[in-house]
C-alpha atoms as a printed R data frame, in Angstrom:
    type eleno elety resid chain resno       x       y       z
1   ATOM     1    CA   UNK     A     1 127.872 118.551 190.448
2   ATOM     2    CA   UNK     A     2 124.283 119.432 191.215
3   ATOM     3    CA   UNK     A     3 122.900 122.784 190.164
4   ATOM     4    CA   UNK     A     4 122.406 125.325 192.930
5   ATOM     5    CA   UNK     A     5 118.595 125.070 192.638
6   ATOM     6    CA   UNK     A     6 118.673 121.294 193.128
7   ATOM     7    CA   UNK     A     7 118.766 119.591 196.514
8   ATOM     8    CA   UNK     A     8 121.906 120.591 198.391
9   ATOM     9    CA   UNK     A     9 124.045 118.423 200.677
10  ATOM    10    CA   UNK     A    10 122.616 118.452 204.197
11  ATOM    11    CA   UNK     A    11 119.186 119.732 203.019
12  ATOM    12    CA   UNK     A    12 116.353 117.584 204.347
13  ATOM    13    CA   UNK     A    13 113.622 116.371 201.996
14  ATOM    14    CA   UNK     A    14 111.072 118.588 203.809
15  ATOM    15    CA   UNK     A    15 113.303 121.651 203.497
16  ATOM    16    CA   UNK     A    16 113.936 120.900 199.812
17  ATOM    17    CA   UNK     A    17 110.206 120.367 199.137
18  ATOM    18    CA   UNK     A    18 109.502 123.762 200.719
19  ATOM    19    CA   UNK     A    19 112.267 125.335 198.625
20  ATOM    20    CA   UNK     A    20 110.778 123.806 195.448
21  ATOM    21    CA   UNK     A    21 107.465 125.481 196.228
22  ATOM    22    CA   UNK     A    22 109.320 128.766 196.770
23  ATOM    23    CA   UNK     A    23 111.483 128.342 193.642
24  ATOM    24    CA   UNK     A    24 108.536 127.525 191.375
25  ATOM    25    CA   UNK     A    25 106.447 130.536 192.444
26  ATOM    26    CA   UNK     A    26 108.361 132.823 190.113
27  ATOM    27    CA   UNK     A    27 109.043 136.519 190.700
28  ATOM    28    CA   UNK     A    28 106.139 136.946 193.174
29  ATOM    29    CA   UNK     A    29 107.520 134.333 195.553
30  ATOM    30    CA   UNK     A    30 107.623 134.789 199.305
31  ATOM    31    CA   UNK     A    31 108.148 132.664 202.400
32  ATOM    32    CA   UNK     A    32 104.655 133.617 203.583
33  ATOM    33    CA   UNK     A    33 103.136 132.241 200.369
34  ATOM    34    CA   UNK     A    34 105.071 128.998 200.865
35  ATOM    35    CA   UNK     A    35 103.720 128.839 204.424
36  ATOM    36    CA   UNK     A    36 100.137 129.246 203.161
37  ATOM    37    CA   UNK     A    37 100.624 126.734 200.365
38  ATOM    38    CA   UNK     A    38 101.966 124.082 202.748
39  ATOM    39    CA   UNK     A    39  98.791 124.375 204.842
40  ATOM    40    CA   UNK     A    40 100.818 125.858 207.673
41  ATOM    41    CA   UNK     A    41 102.709 122.634 208.480
42  ATOM    42    CA   UNK     A    42 105.085 123.683 211.166
43  ATOM    43    CA   UNK     A    43 105.940 127.208 212.263
44  ATOM    44    CA   UNK     A    44 106.700 130.019 209.802
45  ATOM    45    CA   UNK     A    45 109.997 130.510 211.616
46  ATOM    46    CA   UNK     A    46 111.150 127.055 210.415
47  ATOM    47    CA   UNK     A    47 110.652 128.139 206.753
48  ATOM    48    CA   UNK     A    48 112.556 131.363 207.425
49  ATOM    49    CA   UNK     A    49 115.379 129.353 209.018
50  ATOM    50    CA   UNK     A    50 115.551 126.972 206.029
51  ATOM    51    CA   UNK     A    51 115.471 129.943 203.653
52  ATOM    52    CA   UNK     A    52 118.505 131.551 205.275
53  ATOM    53    CA   UNK     A    53 120.390 128.308 205.928
54  ATOM    54    CA   UNK     A    54 119.938 127.007 202.343
55  ATOM    55    CA   UNK     A    55 120.174 130.343 200.468
56  ATOM    56    CA   UNK     A    56 116.695 130.207 198.926
57  ATOM    57    CA   UNK     A    57 116.852 133.694 197.421
58  ATOM    58    CA   UNK     A    58 120.165 133.085 195.639
59  ATOM    59    CA   UNK     A    59 119.106 129.612 194.498
60  ATOM    60    CA   UNK     A    60 115.725 130.826 193.215
61  ATOM    61    CA   UNK     A    61 117.400 133.700 191.351
62  ATOM    62    CA   UNK     A    62 119.833 131.255 189.756
63  ATOM    63    CA   UNK     A    63 116.883 129.090 188.720
64  ATOM    64    CA   UNK     A    64 115.101 132.109 187.216
65  ATOM    65    CA   UNK     A    65 118.261 132.959 185.261
66  ATOM    66    CA   UNK     A    66 118.516 129.355 184.086
67  ATOM    67    CA   UNK     A    67 114.903 129.343 182.863
68  ATOM    68    CA   UNK     A    68 115.351 132.690 181.136
69  ATOM    69    CA   UNK     A    69 118.507 131.435 179.397
70  ATOM    70    CA   UNK     A    70 116.659 128.293 178.251
71  ATOM    71    CA   UNK     A    71 113.748 130.369 176.921
72  ATOM    72    CA   UNK     A    72 116.149 132.676 175.096
73  ATOM    73    CA   UNK     A    73 118.017 129.710 173.575
74  ATOM    74    CA   UNK     A    74 114.744 128.163 172.413
75  ATOM    75    CA   UNK     A    75 113.604 131.482 170.944
76  ATOM    76    CA   UNK     A    76 116.923 131.985 169.149
77  ATOM    77    CA   UNK     A    77 116.753 128.452 167.780
78  ATOM    78    CA   UNK     A    78 113.203 129.053 166.543
79  ATOM    79    CA   UNK     A    79 114.248 132.346 164.904
80  ATOM    80    CA   UNK     A    80 117.146 130.659 163.110
81  ATOM    81    CA   UNK     A    81 114.875 127.835 161.928
82  ATOM    82    CA   UNK     A    82 112.309 130.396 160.735
83  ATOM    83    CA   UNK     A    83 114.968 132.355 158.842
84  ATOM    84    CA   UNK     A    84 116.215 129.171 157.167
85  ATOM    85    CA   UNK     A    85 112.662 128.140 156.253
86  ATOM    86    CA   UNK     A    86 111.911 131.612 154.839
87  ATOM    87    CA   UNK     A    87 115.154 131.589 152.850
88  ATOM    88    CA   UNK     A    88 114.268 128.203 151.308
89  ATOM    89    CA   UNK     A    89 110.771 129.435 150.416
90  ATOM    90    CA   UNK     A    90 112.150 132.665 148.956
91  ATOM    91    CA   UNK     A    91 114.672 130.778 146.835
92  ATOM    92    CA   UNK     A    92 111.973 128.422 145.512
93  ATOM    93    CA   UNK     A    93 109.755 131.394 144.704
94  ATOM    94    CA   UNK     A    94 112.624 133.181 142.979
95  ATOM    95    CA   UNK     A    95 113.177 130.124 140.771
96  ATOM    96    CA   UNK     A    96 109.500 130.124 139.794
97  ATOM    97    CA   UNK     A    97 109.568 133.847 139.017
98  ATOM    98    CA   UNK     A    98 112.776 133.474 136.986
99  ATOM    99    CA   UNK     A    99 111.163 130.675 134.958
100 ATOM   100    CA   UNK     A   100 108.089 132.812 134.335
101 ATOM   101    CA   UNK     A   101 110.207 135.815 133.317
102 ATOM   102    CA   UNK     A   102 111.822 133.700 130.594
103 ATOM   103    CA   UNK     A   103 108.361 133.064 129.127
104 ATOM   104    CA   UNK     A   104 107.180 136.698 129.097
105 ATOM   105    CA   UNK     A   105 107.435 138.755 125.934
106 ATOM   106    CA   UNK     A   106 108.588 142.248 127.070
107 ATOM   107    CA   UNK     A   107 106.526 143.789 124.266
108 ATOM   108    CA   UNK     A   108 103.382 142.572 126.039
109 ATOM   109    CA   UNK     A   109 104.187 144.535 129.212
110 ATOM   110    CA   UNK     A   110 102.633 147.940 129.703
111 ATOM   111    CA   UNK     A   111 104.852 150.814 130.837
112 ATOM   112    CA   UNK     A   112 103.132 150.642 134.241
113 ATOM   113    CA   UNK     A   113 103.975 146.917 134.492
114 ATOM   114    CA   UNK     A   114 107.575 147.611 133.587
115 ATOM   115    CA   UNK     A   115 107.729 150.420 136.127
116 ATOM   116    CA   UNK     A   116 106.363 148.196 138.896
117 ATOM   117    CA   UNK     A   117 108.772 145.379 138.051
118 ATOM   118    CA   UNK     A   118 111.698 147.793 137.922
119 ATOM   119    CA   UNK     A   119 110.674 149.256 141.286
120 ATOM   120    CA   UNK     A   120 110.473 145.800 142.873
121 ATOM   121    CA   UNK     A   121 113.758 144.657 141.341
122 ATOM   122    CA   UNK     A   122 115.500 147.848 142.504
123 ATOM   123    CA   UNK     A   123 114.183 147.490 146.038
124 ATOM   124    CA   UNK     A   124 115.208 143.820 146.188
125 ATOM   125    CA   UNK     A   125 118.715 144.650 145.032
126 ATOM   126    CA   UNK     A   126 119.027 147.469 147.577
127 ATOM   127    CA   UNK     A   127 117.751 145.226 150.373
128 ATOM   128    CA   UNK     A   128 120.136 142.428 149.445
129 ATOM   129    CA   UNK     A   129 123.023 144.898 149.549
130 ATOM   130    CA   UNK     A   130 121.925 146.253 152.935
131 ATOM   131    CA   UNK     A   131 120.837 149.633 151.579
132 ATOM   132    CA   UNK     A   132 117.579 151.448 152.374
133 ATOM   133    CA   UNK     A   133 114.781 151.094 149.833
134 ATOM   134    CA   UNK     A   134 113.435 154.612 150.362
135 ATOM   135    CA   UNK     A   135 115.149 157.958 150.765
136 ATOM   136    CA   UNK     A   136 113.006 160.140 152.980
137 ATOM   137    CA   UNK     A   137 115.005 163.207 153.935
138 ATOM   138    CA   UNK     A   138 118.512 164.531 154.121
139 ATOM   139    CA   UNK     A   139 119.836 166.246 157.249
140 ATOM   140    CA   UNK     A   140 122.916 168.393 157.689
141 ATOM   141    CA   UNK     A   141 123.922 169.356 161.236
142 ATOM   142    CA   UNK     A   142 120.415 168.648 162.495
143 ATOM   143    CA   UNK     A   143 118.648 170.826 159.904
144 ATOM   144    CA   UNK     A   144 116.475 169.423 157.144
145 ATOM   145    CA   UNK     A   145 117.836 170.883 153.939
146 ATOM   146    CA   UNK     A   146 115.480 169.292 151.449
147 ATOM   147    CA   UNK     A   147 113.113 166.361 151.298
148 ATOM   148    CA   UNK     A   148 113.366 163.932 148.379
149 ATOM   149    CA   UNK     A   149 110.732 161.406 147.444
150 ATOM   150    CA   UNK     A   150 111.954 158.972 144.819
151 ATOM   151    CA   UNK     A   151 109.041 157.573 142.822
152 ATOM   152    CA   UNK     A   152 110.455 155.157 140.259
153 ATOM   153    CA   UNK     A   153 107.036 154.419 138.779
154 ATOM   154    CA   UNK     A   154 106.449 158.071 137.947
155 ATOM   155    CA   UNK     A   155 109.918 158.374 136.382
156 ATOM   156    CA   UNK     A   156 109.463 155.313 134.164
157 ATOM   157    CA   UNK     A   157 106.035 156.530 133.058
158 ATOM   158    CA   UNK     A   158 107.607 159.894 132.114
159 ATOM   159    CA   UNK     A   159 110.220 158.069 130.035
160 ATOM   160    CA   UNK     A   160 107.505 155.956 128.426
161 ATOM   161    CA   UNK     A   161 105.584 159.125 127.456
162 ATOM   162    CA   UNK     A   162 108.708 160.625 125.879
163 ATOM   163    CA   UNK     A   163 109.341 157.340 124.040
164 ATOM   164    CA   UNK     A   164 105.765 157.266 122.726
165 ATOM   165    CA   UNK     A   165 106.054 160.903 121.519
166 ATOM   166    CA   UNK     A   166 109.327 160.144 119.760
167 ATOM   167    CA   UNK     A   167 107.863 156.969 118.256
168 ATOM   168    CA   UNK     A   168 104.901 158.976 116.874
169 ATOM   169    CA   UNK     A   169 107.393 161.320 115.195
170 ATOM   170    CA   UNK     A   170 109.138 158.343 113.633
171 ATOM   171    CA   UNK     A   171 112.473 158.818 115.359
172 ATOM   172    CA   UNK     A   172 112.935 155.070 115.842
173 ATOM   173    CA   UNK     A   173 112.186 153.961 112.265
174 ATOM   174    CA   UNK     A   174 114.929 152.834 109.917
175 ATOM   175    CA   UNK     A   175 115.790 154.972 106.879
176 ATOM   176    CA   UNK     A   176 113.908 152.578 104.541
177 ATOM   177    CA   UNK     A   177 110.626 153.035 106.325
178 ATOM   178    CA   UNK     A   178 108.169 155.804 105.709
179 ATOM   179    CA   UNK     A   179 106.182 157.802 108.180
180 ATOM   180    CA   UNK     A   180 102.448 157.421 108.745
181 ATOM   181    CA   UNK     A   181 101.804 159.237 105.425
182 ATOM   182    CA   UNK     A   182 103.859 156.707 103.452
183 ATOM   183    CA   UNK     A   183 106.581 159.236 102.617
184 ATOM   184    CA   UNK     A   184 110.223 158.254 103.327
185 ATOM   185    CA   UNK     A   185 111.764 159.915 106.366
186 ATOM   186    CA   UNK     A   186 114.573 162.419 105.957
187 ATOM   187    CA   UNK     A   187 117.427 161.013 108.032
188 ATOM   188    CA   UNK     A   188 119.848 163.836 107.256
């Protein structure tokens, strides 16, 4: 069965040609514009008669809906293809990063590097689990009770400072080792 915007039974070729002009004008279409475009072949009343007799408005609206559906389908297809392409690229990049991580000696990383990597890894995990990566504010019954800013880099740097202070005091040395003065540490 022919679509409603195609030539209908009993529709002359001249009437259908005029409808095609009308149909293809888009949302700003009008019978008067068709009349002007056809170089005023025949009376305007003939176009109005064909329009009513062959349901031009309904047919043109159906055609617009058809085109919009096709555009939407094409856009959705492109979005799905893009998502698949991005997923493949991300997976390839993850493999490269994982390989590189195996080669890195953690002792060579600065506390700031470790903090950045921890921040990125935490955000990636939260994103993959569908959780927000930032916590901006907390509201109870429409009132802001307190605002929290979570800065992982700052926290890790604080821990690194504490670790360095403890290391200077010799807390992490074994009982056989001495302190910086060469004297054995008292572990009791």
